[in-house]
Backbone bond lengths (Angstrom), bond angles and torsions (degrees), N, CA, C in turn:
res aa  C-N    CA-C-N  psi(-1)  N-CA   C-N-CA  omega(-1)  CA-C   N-CA-C  phi
1 M - - - 1.467 - - 1.536 111.52 -
2 G 1.335 115.53 -36.15 1.462 118.97 -179.64 1.526 111.83 -60.95
3 F 1.353 116.25 -39.90 1.463 120.47 179.17 1.525 110.54 -64.82
4 V 1.317 116.46 -39.78 1.473 121.35 179.14 1.526 109.92 -63.11
5 I 1.316 116.76 -42.69 1.471 120.86 178.84 1.531 110.13 -62.69
6 F 1.322 116.47 -42.63 1.468 120.48 -179.06 1.534 110.64 -62.03
7 I 1.333 117.20 -46.09 1.467 121.08 179.73 1.522 110.66 -65.06
8 S 1.329 117.24 -41.79 1.467 119.87 -179.36 1.530 111.05 -65.75
9 S 1.341 116.96 -32.92 1.465 120.81 177.50 1.529 110.94 -66.60
10 L 1.326 115.01 -42.14 1.463 119.43 177.25 1.524 110.97 -62.58
11 L 1.334 116.36 -45.16 1.466 120.60 -179.81 1.522 111.19 -63.74
12 L 1.322 116.94 -40.75 1.459 120.91 178.85 1.526 110.83 -62.66
13 S 1.332 115.93 -41.70 1.464 120.18 178.83 1.520 111.30 -62.89
14 I 1.320 116.34 -42.40 1.465 120.62 179.93 1.523 110.64 -65.59
15 I 1.327 116.46 -46.22 1.471 121.12 -176.55 1.528 111.67 -62.44
16 I 1.332 116.82 -39.02 1.463 120.23 -176.02 1.525 112.35 -87.74
17 L 1.333 117.39 -44.07 1.459 120.18 -171.10 1.526 114.53 -85.26
18 F 1.316 117.58 -31.14 1.460 118.22 -177.73 1.529 112.09 -61.63
19 P 1.345 119.73 -47.13 1.471 119.27 176.95 1.535 112.36 -62.08
20 L 1.350 117.16 -35.25 1.466 120.11 178.56 1.524 110.85 -67.14
21 A 1.343 116.33 -41.60 1.463 120.18 178.87 1.525 110.59 -62.41
22 K 1.324 116.62 -39.18 1.462 120.45 178.44 1.515 111.05 -68.37
23 K 1.316 117.04 -41.08 1.460 122.12 -179.80 1.526 111.32 -62.17
24 F 1.336 116.09 -42.02 1.460 120.33 -176.55 1.532 112.59 -94.13
25 E 1.337 116.19 11.64 1.470 123.16 171.98 1.527 113.37 59.75
26 I 1.335 115.95 37.81 1.460 120.78 175.35 1.533 108.39 -72.38
27 R 1.324 116.63 139.21 1.459 120.48 -179.72 1.529 110.96 -55.39
28 K 1.332 116.79 140.84 1.466 121.78 -172.95 1.523 112.50 -59.78
29 K 1.332 117.01 -48.06 1.466 119.79 -178.61 1.521 111.19 -62.16
30 L 1.337 115.71 -42.92 1.459 119.95 -179.70 1.518 111.06 -66.26
31 S 1.334 116.66 -42.96 1.465 119.57 -178.46 1.529 111.05 -67.25
32 C 1.331 117.68 -40.80 1.474 120.09 179.05 1.528 111.15 -63.43
33 F 1.331 116.09 -44.49 1.462 120.14 178.88 1.528 110.42 -64.22
34 G 1.337 116.34 -44.34 1.459 120.56 -178.81 1.521 112.48 -63.79
35 I 1.330 116.70 -42.21 1.461 120.71 179.21 1.523 110.78 -63.73
36 L 1.329 116.56 -39.72 1.469 120.60 178.23 1.528 110.89 -64.09
37 V 1.329 116.35 -45.43 1.467 120.32 -179.90 1.528 110.52 -63.81
38 L 1.320 116.57 -45.65 1.468 119.99 -179.94 1.517 111.30 -63.74
39 G 1.335 116.78 -40.26 1.461 119.95 178.22 1.516 111.70 -60.81
40 C 1.335 116.68 -41.04 1.463 121.09 178.39 1.529 111.13 -65.80
41 L 1.338 116.51 -43.72 1.463 120.20 179.18 1.534 110.97 -61.48
42 V 1.317 115.28 -43.92 1.476 119.65 179.63 1.526 109.70 -64.08
43 G 1.328 116.66 -43.86 1.458 120.62 -178.82 1.517 112.72 -62.30
44 F 1.328 116.95 -50.14 1.467 120.70 -179.25 1.536 111.37 -63.42
45 S 1.335 116.77 -40.02 1.472 120.47 -179.32 1.530 110.99 -65.83
46 T 1.331 115.81 -42.15 1.468 119.74 -179.65 1.530 110.93 -68.37
47 I 1.336 115.99 -39.44 1.476 119.91 177.75 1.521 110.15 -62.37
48 L 1.340 117.03 -38.62 1.460 120.65 178.98 1.530 110.85 -62.90
49 V 1.322 116.52 -43.48 1.478 120.06 178.08 1.527 109.82 -65.40
50 W 1.330 115.88 -43.93 1.474 120.04 -179.64 1.533 111.43 -61.99
51 A 1.337 116.98 -34.83 1.470 121.00 -179.35 1.530 111.18 -69.05
52 I 1.324 116.34 -27.70 1.466 120.78 -178.51 1.524 111.29 -88.69
53 H 1.332 115.14 -40.07 1.470 120.55 -178.00 1.521 109.85 -124.42
54 E 1.313 115.96 140.55 1.460 120.28 175.83 1.523 108.64 -75.83
55 L 1.334 116.82 119.70 1.458 121.36 -173.46 1.523 111.29 -118.29
56 S 1.331 114.88 147.01 1.460 119.72 173.48 1.531 108.78 -78.74
57 I 1.310 116.37 166.47 1.465 120.70 179.32 1.522 110.38 -60.49
58 R 1.331 117.05 -41.24 1.469 120.87 179.33 1.530 110.95 -62.11
59 T 1.332 116.30 -42.47 1.467 120.64 -179.36 1.526 110.68 -67.53
60 I 1.324 116.12 -38.34 1.472 120.19 177.38 1.525 109.81 -60.19
61 F 1.330 116.57 -45.03 1.466 120.85 179.18 1.525 110.72 -60.85
62 L 1.328 117.46 -42.01 1.464 120.75 -179.83 1.527 110.97 -64.87
63 F 1.331 116.93 -38.38 1.469 119.82 176.28 1.527 110.70 -65.12
64 E 1.325 116.39 -43.43 1.465 119.92 178.27 1.523 110.96 -58.90
65 L 1.306 116.70 -46.83 1.459 121.19 -179.58 1.521 110.94 -64.19
66 G 1.338 116.39 -41.98 1.463 120.39 179.65 1.529 112.08 -64.62
67 F 1.331 116.17 -45.10 1.476 119.60 177.95 1.523 111.26 -63.57
68 L 1.341 116.67 -37.30 1.470 120.36 -179.87 1.525 110.65 -63.41
69 I 1.324 116.41 -44.64 1.464 120.33 178.50 1.529 110.70 -64.76
70 L 1.335 116.23 -43.12 1.464 121.43 -178.21 1.531 111.36 -62.70
71 F 1.317 116.88 -52.84 1.472 120.24 -176.28 1.526 111.73 -68.33
72 T 1.340 116.43 -37.80 1.472 119.34 177.89 1.518 110.44 -62.84
73 G 1.332 116.16 -42.00 1.462 120.19 179.51 1.522 112.21 -64.67
74 I 1.333 116.55 -44.19 1.470 120.69 -178.79 1.531 110.86 -63.85
75 I 1.326 117.16 -49.30 1.466 120.72 -178.47 1.521 111.23 -66.43
76 G 1.347 116.40 -40.02 1.460 120.17 178.99 1.512 112.64 -62.84
77 L 1.324 117.45 -44.60 1.458 121.19 178.95 1.525 111.38 -66.61
78 Y 1.325 116.54 -38.47 1.461 119.75 178.15 1.526 110.98 -61.09
79 R 1.340 115.64 -47.43 1.464 118.97 -178.70 1.522 111.44 -66.07
80 F 1.332 117.22 -37.15 1.459 119.50 -178.58 1.522 111.91 -67.46
81 Y 1.316 117.43 -42.15 1.462 120.77 -174.06 1.531 113.26 -87.90
82 R 1.325 117.82 6.70 1.461 119.55 175.72 1.523 110.92 -61.60
83 D 1.312 115.91 145.97 1.465 121.27 175.41 1.528 107.93 -144.40
84 P 1.327 116.99 71.00 1.468 120.23 -174.96 1.526 112.39 -69.80
85 E 1.315 115.73 148.96 1.462 119.85 173.36 1.529 108.66 -72.95
86 R 1.319 116.21 139.13 1.459 120.38 -179.41 1.521 110.23 -136.12
87 I 1.315 115.26 137.24 1.464 121.24 178.15 1.530 108.22 -106.72
88 P 1.332 118.14 114.84 1.475 120.77 -178.76 1.525 111.38 -62.08
89 P 1.327 118.01 154.07 1.471 121.24 177.00 1.527 110.75 -57.65
90 N 1.308 116.25 139.49 1.471 121.26 179.89 1.525 109.28 -86.53
91 R 1.331 115.62 71.21 1.460 122.12 -177.86 1.524 109.46 -138.90
92 E 1.321 115.84 156.72 1.451 120.88 178.40 1.529 110.14 -100.15
93 N 1.324 115.09 161.14 1.466 122.03 174.47 1.532 113.03 57.84
94 I 1.327 115.32 45.99 1.463 120.19 176.93 1.526 109.90 -126.68
95 I 1.321 115.05 155.36 1.461 122.49 175.07 1.524 106.45 -124.08
96 L 1.328 116.17 121.62 1.469 120.91 -174.38 1.525 111.94 -93.88
97 A 1.308 115.01 160.48 1.467 120.60 174.90 1.526 108.96 -65.19
98 P 1.341 118.13 134.00 1.458 120.85 178.90 1.527 113.16 -85.32
99 A 1.341 117.14 -9.34 1.468 119.98 -175.95 1.521 110.44 -150.79
100 D 1.330 116.04 156.55 1.457 122.10 170.23 1.530 108.51 -78.87
101 G 1.316 116.89 148.75 1.459 120.20 176.98 1.513 110.90 143.03
102 F 1.333 116.20 -167.77 1.459 119.40 178.18 1.529 110.02 -112.07
103 I 1.330 115.26 150.72 1.453 120.92 -178.48 1.532 109.11 -70.18
104 K 1.322 116.02 116.58 1.466 121.32 -178.34 1.525 111.04 -83.82
105 Y 1.330 116.34 -41.55 1.466 120.21 177.93 1.518 110.65 -158.08
106 I 1.335 114.57 156.84 1.464 123.30 172.81 1.524 105.88 -132.10
107 K 1.340 116.97 115.33 1.457 121.21 -174.80 1.525 110.56 -123.08
108 K 1.319 116.04 137.92 1.461 121.67 175.75 1.532 107.51 -88.94
109 L 1.333 116.08 125.85 1.454 121.41 178.47 1.523 108.90 -106.97
110 T 1.318 116.23 139.09 1.459 120.79 178.99 1.522 109.99 -111.86
111 V 1.310 116.48 170.94 1.462 121.74 -178.82 1.524 110.46 -58.34
112 H 1.329 116.26 -37.82 1.465 121.11 -177.96 1.524 110.86 -105.24
113 S 1.311 116.49 33.91 1.458 120.68 -176.53 1.519 111.81 -62.38
114 S 1.328 115.28 136.76 1.471 120.45 176.39 1.515 111.02 -80.22
115 Q 1.337 116.94 -3.11 1.465 121.48 -179.14 1.529 112.27 -88.41
116 S 1.328 117.24 14.49 1.458 121.73 -175.44 1.525 111.86 -54.35
117 T 1.339 115.75 130.78 1.465 123.09 177.49 1.517 108.02 -139.70
118 D 1.333 116.53 174.75 1.464 119.35 177.91 1.527 111.05 -61.76
119 F 1.335 116.84 -31.19 1.466 120.89 178.27 1.528 110.71 -68.17
120 I 1.319 116.61 -49.79 1.465 121.01 179.71 1.521 110.67 -64.13
121 D 1.335 116.77 -42.60 1.461 120.87 -178.41 1.528 112.50 -65.72
122 A 1.340 117.02 -26.10 1.469 120.37 -177.27 1.524 111.89 -63.85
123 L 1.342 116.90 -25.14 1.457 119.31 -178.18 1.523 113.14 -92.52
124 D 1.346 116.43 -36.18 1.460 120.94 179.96 1.534 110.64 52.04
125 I 1.353 115.89 54.63 1.466 119.53 -174.91 1.527 114.06 -118.77
126 G 1.325 118.02 1.85 1.463 119.32 176.75 1.513 113.14 74.67
127 Q 1.351 116.07 -129.66 1.458 120.83 -177.15 1.536 110.21 -59.99
128 S 1.330 116.12 128.94 1.466 119.11 -177.25 1.520 110.34 -164.04
129 W 1.343 114.52 175.12 1.461 122.14 177.51 1.526 109.21 -119.76
130 L 1.325 115.49 137.09 1.459 121.97 176.72 1.526 107.97 -111.64
131 I 1.326 115.93 120.21 1.469 121.71 -179.16 1.524 109.23 -120.41
132 G 1.323 116.02 126.28 1.460 120.97 178.87 1.512 111.51 -105.57
133 I 1.332 116.59 135.51 1.469 122.20 -179.62 1.527 108.55 -120.65
134 T 1.317 116.56 119.05 1.465 121.83 178.38 1.516 110.05 -90.66
135 M 1.329 116.30 124.80 1.461 121.97 176.11 1.529 109.31 -99.73
136 T 1.312 117.25 122.02 1.455 120.37 175.86 1.531 108.98 -86.95
137 Y 1.342 116.28 174.02 1.459 120.51 -178.05 1.528 112.75 -61.76
138 L 1.321 116.84 -25.14 1.465 119.76 -175.65 1.519 113.31 -94.01
139 D 1.345 117.39 -2.03 1.461 120.47 176.93 1.524 110.49 -83.39
140 V 1.334 116.14 154.70 1.467 120.34 170.11 1.523 107.49 -64.67
141 H 1.333 117.87 132.72 1.460 120.74 -174.47 1.526 114.29 -102.85
142 I 1.316 116.58 13.93 1.466 120.81 175.07 1.529 109.15 -79.07
143 N 1.330 116.76 129.90 1.459 121.46 175.55 1.520 109.22 -96.31
144 R 1.341 115.80 140.79 1.461 121.32 -177.01 1.529 110.63 -127.24
145 S 1.333 115.04 154.77 1.457 120.12 -177.81 1.533 110.72 -70.06
146 P 1.340 117.43 128.47 1.470 120.17 -179.11 1.529 113.55 -77.53
147 I 1.343 116.68 -17.58 1.463 121.71 177.32 1.522 108.37 -141.80
148 A 1.317 116.69 166.84 1.461 121.31 171.09 1.527 107.86 -88.98
149 G 1.309 117.63 141.14 1.455 119.59 -179.72 1.515 112.39 168.61
150 K 1.325 115.21 -161.45 1.464 122.35 -178.19 1.528 109.64 -112.49
151 I 1.324 116.00 138.31 1.458 121.49 177.76 1.537 108.72 -74.94
152 L 1.330 117.09 118.00 1.458 121.35 179.13 1.523 112.77 -95.71
153 L 1.338 115.68 -26.82 1.469 119.16 -174.60 1.518 110.74 -149.70
154 V 1.322 116.01 135.14 1.469 123.05 168.60 1.525 105.43 -133.20
155 K 1.308 116.62 106.49 1.465 121.43 -173.75 1.521 110.70 -122.85
156 H 1.329 116.79 116.66 1.458 122.18 177.11 1.529 108.96 -89.62
157 I 1.323 116.26 130.79 1.456 121.46 -179.63 1.524 109.00 -122.91
158 S 1.319 115.42 119.69 1.464 119.95 176.97 1.525 108.55 -71.78
159 G 1.309 116.51 147.97 1.459 119.36 -178.97 1.509 112.04 -168.66
160 K 1.306 115.32 -164.37 1.451 122.02 -177.65 1.531 110.04 -87.93
161 F 1.327 115.16 -177.61 1.461 121.30 177.63 1.528 108.11 -129.94
162 L 1.330 114.82 61.16 1.453 121.22 -179.49 1.527 110.69 -80.52
163 S 1.315 115.64 159.80 1.466 119.65 173.59 1.521 108.63 -64.14
164 L 1.336 116.64 136.07 1.459 120.36 -179.57 1.523 112.23 -73.53
165 K 1.320 117.03 -0.58 1.456 119.85 172.82 1.527 110.68 -76.65
166 K 1.338 117.03 -17.40 1.460 121.03 174.95 1.527 108.86 -76.44
167 E 1.305 117.41 130.99 1.455 122.33 -172.86 1.518 113.28 -59.49
168 D 1.342 117.24 -35.46 1.464 120.04 -176.22 1.524 113.50 -92.96
169 A 1.351 117.86 2.92 1.459 121.19 -177.55 1.525 113.87 -59.31
170 P 1.355 120.02 -41.70 1.471 119.51 -179.40 1.521 114.08 -58.35
171 N 1.336 117.71 -24.92 1.462 121.20 -179.64 1.517 113.06 -95.63
172 K 1.349 117.10 -3.43 1.461 120.77 -178.25 1.528 112.87 -118.27
173 N 1.330 117.15 -24.49 1.457 120.46 -174.94 1.528 112.57 -77.31
174 K 1.318 114.80 165.21 1.467 121.23 171.67 1.524 108.00 -59.25
175 R 1.356 117.06 137.00 1.455 119.56 -175.70 1.521 110.73 -160.64
176 V 1.314 115.51 165.99 1.462 122.48 175.76 1.519 108.14 -128.99
177 I 1.326 116.54 130.53 1.458 122.00 179.07 1.525 108.92 -105.55
178 L 1.327 116.29 132.46 1.460 121.72 175.78 1.523 108.92 -125.95
179 V 1.332 116.39 144.27 1.458 122.08 174.23 1.521 107.74 -125.07
180 I 1.339 115.82 129.54 1.467 122.22 -179.46 1.524 108.53 -118.90
181 D 1.334 116.78 131.42 1.462 123.00 -178.43 1.524 109.08 -118.04
182 N 1.337 117.18 123.38 1.467 119.94 178.83 1.529 112.61 -98.61
183 G 1.340 116.59 9.91 1.456 121.04 179.92 1.513 113.38 97.84
184 N 1.340 116.03 -22.47 1.466 121.02 179.10 1.531 112.27 -112.14
185 F 1.314 115.85 -33.04 1.467 120.30 178.43 1.528 109.13 -157.50
186 K 1.342 115.01 170.08 1.465 121.36 -179.14 1.530 110.21 -116.25
187 I 1.317 113.84 143.92 1.463 122.06 175.22 1.527 107.94 -117.18
188 G 1.323 117.14 139.30 1.459 120.99 177.00 1.509 111.75 -109.99
189 L 1.321 116.43 141.00 1.462 122.48 175.50 1.518 109.13 -125.69
190 Q 1.305 115.79 143.26 1.463 120.75 175.36 1.524 108.85 -132.16
191 L 1.323 116.77 114.64 1.455 122.64 178.29 1.526 107.33 -94.39
192 I 1.335 116.23 116.89 1.457 121.36 -169.59 1.522 110.94 -113.79
193 A 1.323 115.69 130.93 1.461 121.04 176.56 1.522 110.16 -78.32
194 S 1.309 116.84 153.05 1.461 121.55 175.59 1.528 108.69 -111.50
195 R 1.325 115.55 -168.00 1.457 120.57 -176.09 1.526 112.36 -62.82
196 M 1.337 118.08 -33.33 1.454 121.65 -176.43 1.524 113.36 -91.45
197 V 1.342 117.21 -5.18 1.471 121.01 -172.91 1.520 111.40 -91.68
198 R 1.309 115.64 140.62 1.461 120.14 173.88 1.524 111.31 -130.60
199 K 1.326 117.43 1.54 1.461 119.65 -175.75 1.520 111.23 -147.40
200 I 1.334 115.83 129.87 1.458 122.40 172.25 1.522 106.83 -120.94
201 L 1.309 116.89 118.47 1.453 121.82 -178.76 1.519 110.09 -97.46
202 V 1.335 117.30 133.60 1.467 122.47 175.90 1.521 107.29 -124.89
203 W 1.324 115.54 128.23 1.462 120.55 -173.83 1.522 113.58 -107.97
204 V 1.325 117.40 11.83 1.466 121.15 179.22 1.524 109.39 -124.86
205 N 1.337 115.61 160.08 1.465 121.42 -178.80 1.519 110.38 -126.57
206 V 1.313 115.71 162.85 1.460 121.23 177.59 1.529 109.95 -58.63
207 N 1.337 116.23 139.17 1.473 125.83 -179.06 1.522 113.38 76.16
208 E 1.313 117.57 0.79 1.467 120.59 176.37 1.520 110.01 -81.11
209 S 1.321 116.93 139.06 1.458 121.57 176.97 1.523 109.71 -88.40
210 V 1.312 115.97 139.59 1.463 120.69 179.91 1.526 109.09 -126.22
211 E 1.311 115.30 147.39 1.457 121.16 177.11 1.524 109.71 -91.36
212 L 1.310 116.10 162.11 1.459 121.20 176.92 1.527 109.52 -60.26
213 G 1.328 116.88 125.49 1.456 121.58 177.82 1.514 115.19 82.42
214 K 1.351 117.72 7.13 1.456 120.18 -179.63 1.529 110.59 -71.14
215 R 1.339 116.42 144.43 1.460 120.70 175.83 1.533 109.35 -64.97
216 I 1.333 116.59 128.31 1.462 119.60 -179.27 1.527 112.82 -121.70
217 G 1.332 117.85 -14.80 1.454 118.70 -179.28 1.513 112.52 177.31
218 K 1.334 114.24 -175.87 1.459 120.64 -178.44 1.522 109.29 -156.86
219 I 1.327 116.09 139.18 1.463 121.63 173.77 1.524 106.79 -111.08
220 V 1.317 116.38 127.16 1.463 120.45 -174.47 1.528 110.62 -81.12
221 F 1.323 116.09 116.25 1.469 127.93 -179.10 1.530 111.36 73.84
222 G 1.349 116.68 -171.39 1.465 121.28 -170.01 1.517 113.08 -50.54
223 S 1.315 117.32 140.02 1.450 119.56 -172.47 1.520 110.57 -169.62
224 Q 1.342 115.51 -171.38 1.466 120.84 -178.94 1.520 109.69 -145.50
225 T 1.329 115.84 145.00 1.460 121.78 173.96 1.526 108.29 -125.29
226 D 1.327 115.90 126.04 1.462 121.73 176.57 1.521 109.49 -105.26
227 I 1.327 115.77 149.41 1.460 121.31 177.51 1.519 108.57 -134.54
228 I 1.321 116.39 137.36 1.463 121.71 174.39 1.520 108.49 -110.00
229 I 1.333 114.89 125.14 1.467 122.19 179.84 1.530 108.30 -115.31
230 P 1.332 118.97 125.26 1.469 120.31 179.04 1.525 111.88 -68.06
231 E 1.316 116.74 160.26 1.465 122.02 177.98 1.522 108.38 -75.59
232 L 1.344 115.79 90.38 1.459 122.24 -177.41 1.525 111.20 -87.50
233 P 1.339 118.22 163.20 1.467 121.60 178.43 1.534 111.40 -56.83
234 E 1.328 115.45 126.30 1.469 122.13 178.31 1.533 111.84 52.85
235 L 1.327 115.41 39.84 1.462 120.08 178.84 1.528 110.63 -65.88
236 K 1.327 115.43 133.21 1.455 121.23 178.39 1.524 109.00 -126.41
237 I 1.338 116.81 116.43 1.461 121.49 176.26 1.525 107.89 -82.09
238 N 1.327 116.99 122.81 1.472 121.61 -173.59 1.522 114.46 -96.73
239 V 1.327 117.55 3.03 1.467 120.14 -176.68 1.525 109.69 -122.75
240 H 1.320 115.17 168.53 1.458 121.50 178.12 1.519 108.78 -139.09
241 E 1.297 117.32 163.37 1.462 121.43 -179.99 1.526 110.42 -59.18
242 G 1.328 115.79 133.23 1.459 121.56 -179.27 1.512 114.07 94.34
243 K 1.329 118.66 -12.61 1.462 121.18 -178.44 1.529 111.13 -73.87
244 Q 1.327 116.81 137.67 1.458 122.27 174.79 1.525 109.45 -79.23
245 V 1.335 116.38 132.09 1.466 120.55 179.54 1.528 109.08 -128.15
246 Y 1.340 115.35 163.95 1.460 121.06 -177.07 1.528 109.66 -133.55
247 A 1.322 115.54 129.46 1.464 121.47 -176.48 1.521 111.52 -59.96
248 G 1.333 115.59 132.05 1.454 120.35 177.40 1.505 114.82 77.86
249 L 1.327 117.99 -0.23 1.470 121.87 -178.19 1.525 112.66 -125.85
250 T 1.328 116.93 -49.91 1.460 121.18 -175.80 1.526 110.98 -75.49
251 V 1.324 116.15 129.83 1.463 121.50 177.28 1.523 108.98 -83.61
252 L 1.339 116.86 108.65 1.451 120.72 178.35 1.524 111.45 -71.44
253 A 1.350 115.30 -41.28 1.467 119.41 -175.25 1.514 110.86 -152.77
254 E 1.333 114.96 157.43 1.465 123.21 175.05 1.530 108.47 -126.44
255 Y 1.316 116.38 154.73 1.461 119.89 178.74 1.538 108.63 -150.71
256 Q 1.326 115.92 169.37 1.466 121.60 179.18 1.535 110.87 -99.51
């Protein structure tokens, strides 16, 4: 009976969690590993209860479901609230990822771009690159400065809470725009709320100096961070759509 409970726990975890992982765009390797671990935890916990108390099939199922919800919640909250220390690469002329997550898009913006928005207009820099980073629930949600410099702008914009799967959501949702100037060029950041978000925290102020990789804010639960990089001399974009990046560690771009 114990083996049957273990297999049923694994199957229950797969049936419930796999569609959720796909819906929330959790990385495949991470979701497969997590589902396997959770299935094992649920199975062993249920077998332990069954060994102590004689349980009906219905009661066993309820324990499995309860343990699955409990362990998923604990692990999910732990991963979300992580705030690991990170040491930026000791290199010059680099621009780091401002957020953990995967690259959603990389767009070339021109001086006469039809994609003009309040975020793009805030920089007024002409030729540039727009890179979007999607943060899933299991990513670290601390945002970090992609360059060292001075904060020129912190602008809170009230908006909706649409799903970020909608193409126009970044321009309609609640968001915060930041502009950082290192004396040679400006970088723009946009912290965007998603459907589940109700709070965007910003820990820096206008005229404040920030170091490379410094914590600058946090978006609570699933969200997106966009960055605008100007067309710098010999600029090289080091990432591609779908690539996993890490705030304060991954080099998004290099320049001369």
